[in-house]
N, C-alpha and C positions, 0 to 999 in steps of 0.2 A: 525370292524377292527380284521384282522387276531391274536388269539393268540400266544405272541413270544413261542418259543422250549426252554423248560428247558434245559439246559448245565450240567451236574457234572464237579466239578472242574477236571483239569485234572493232572493226577498221577503225584507222584512226582519225580523229574528231578533231573541230577546231583547234589549235592550240592557242593561251589566251590572246596573242599578239593579236591573234587572226580574227576573234572574236571581237573582238574591239572595234572592229570597220564595220560590224551592224551597228545602225542606232540604235535598235529596237532590238530586245532580249525573242521573241518567237522569229524574227526575220531569222536569230542566229539559230535556234535548234530546227527551223524549217530549213534553212542551208544545211547544217550537220546531217539533218536524214534525208534529203530526197532523194538521194540515191535508192535508198532502202527503202524508201517509202514508192519508188515506181516501181520497184521489183516485186513489190506487195502487190500495188494495183493493177499492174499487168499479166499476173500468173494466179489471184486466186481466182478459184471455185466457184465463189457463190456470186462473180460478178459476170461470168457468165452467159449468155443468153438462155443455153439449157440449163441451167442450174436447179434439182430438185433437191428432193428433203434429204438427201444424202449427204449431197455438199450442204446445204445447213445445216446435218449432224455431226459434219467434220470441220465446220469453222467453229459450230458452238465447242465443240471439248477440244479443239488446238486453245480457243482464246481463254477456256475455264479452268486446263493445265498452266496457263501462263501465264493465269493473274494469281492463284494457288501461290506458284513460286515465288511473283515479284509481290506473294501479298506483305513481308515484311517492310518496304520499299515506300510500299504503296501507303502501306498504314504509316507513317512517318511522316509524308507530305497529308493527310487525310482525307483518302481519297475515300471514296464512297464502294465497298465493295457487296455491298447486300445483294444486288441486281445478279449475282452468282445462280440466286434461290431462279431467276427466270429460266437461265439455261438450265437447270435440273427440271424444269416445267417441261422445256419445250425440248429435252431431248429423252424425257418418256414419253409426250407424242412422236417423237420419231420412231417409235416403235424398234423392228429391227432396222433399222438403218442405221442406230445406233451404235449396234454390237461391234463391227470392225473399229470405229476410231478407239471406243473405249478400253484395249487393249495396249495402247501407245504403253513404252517404258517409261518410269520416271524422268522427270525435264531437271536438269543438273544446273542448278543457279553457280558452279564455280565462278566463271567470265565474268557474271555480272559483281560479284564480291570482288575481285580482280580490280574491276575498274571503281570500284566505291573509294570513297577519300572520305567515309562517313559525314559527309556533311547536309545539310538539310538540301544544298539546292539541286544536288546530284538525285534524290528524290523527289524532286520536283520535276526535274527532265525525266523520269520513270515515269510518273504523272501524265505528265502530256504525253506520251504515246498511250496509255492507256483512253484518253480523254478524248484522243483524237480519233480514235476508232472506236468508241460510241459517239464521234458525231460522223464517222462514215455510214454506221449503222443507223441512222436516219435514211441515209439515201438508200442504202440496201433496202430498207423494208418498201419505202414508197413504189418503189419499183419492183419486190419481190411479193407485196400483200395479195398480190389476185393471184400469179401464177403459184402459187404455192398453198393458197385455198386447199381445203379450209384448215390448214394448222393455222398457227392465232400469233408465229413469231415475235411472245411476246419482249425475249431477249430487247430485239432488234424493235419494236413497235413502242415499247415501253421504259427502256433505259433512259430515254430520256429525264425523266423523273425519279431518277434517282442521283443524288451528288449536285457539284457545284454544273451550271448552266458552260456552254463553248465561252459566252462574253465572258464569263465571273473568272475561267479557271485562265484566259489571258491576260486578267487584269492580274490575278494573282502571280503569276509567272514573272509578270514585267515587274514586279516587288519583288519578288524573293529570287529573282537573278539581276538585281541593280549592278554589279559589279563585277568587271573581266573574270575576277575569279571563280566569283559563284555562275556569269553562265559560259565558264569552260568546262564547269562541273554541271552543270545541269545540259548543255549539252552530251557530256558521256553519259550521264543517266540515258538521255534520251536513243541514244546510238546503241548503249547497252541492251535497253530495252527492246526497240527495234529489233536488234540483231539477232534475241532470243525468239521472238516472234519468228524471225521469216525460216529461224531453225528449227521449230517445233513443225513450224507448213509443210519445209521440207522430212520430216521426221515421218510425218504423213501421211508422204505421197501428194501433197497437195500440190509441190511446186520445185519446179527442174534446180 
């Protein structure tokens, strides 16, 4: 059995008293994950001008492993994970480019478990990161559909047909994270999910 990746604990997030300064739950989630989001945006291989099918295979493998690892939390918030089938189809079309990423070791969720207080709010914070990655995928699709043709890029192009829309996600987050305690738990969930995603990209050699 492959060894698990050792994941460092997530960075500290907004305590309850600080989260209260944000009048909107979405603003608080964005503030809590801002530095993590910037790290990913600045280093994501698929966002580079010369991105190729090998970069896409790596991107898919990391996202697939990450979503599978976080499935217990995502399921609790009602996230739709059926689009994982699109990843599998795309990886088949990547051919040999998908071989190296497929040999990554197991992904540990120990650090996520340590942050989880058992609340639904924590799970909604995790879901916020998943749905945000879906929104970013639509941007990537518009930029890559021509350079990476004839690959169909199913996951990036069709992911929006699965689960909640982005406006529905934001509305649900505002409803679910309506109290200071729930908001703090949601921020912890978002940071834990984002930290795990960055760790996986680093393990795959895709981020410094």
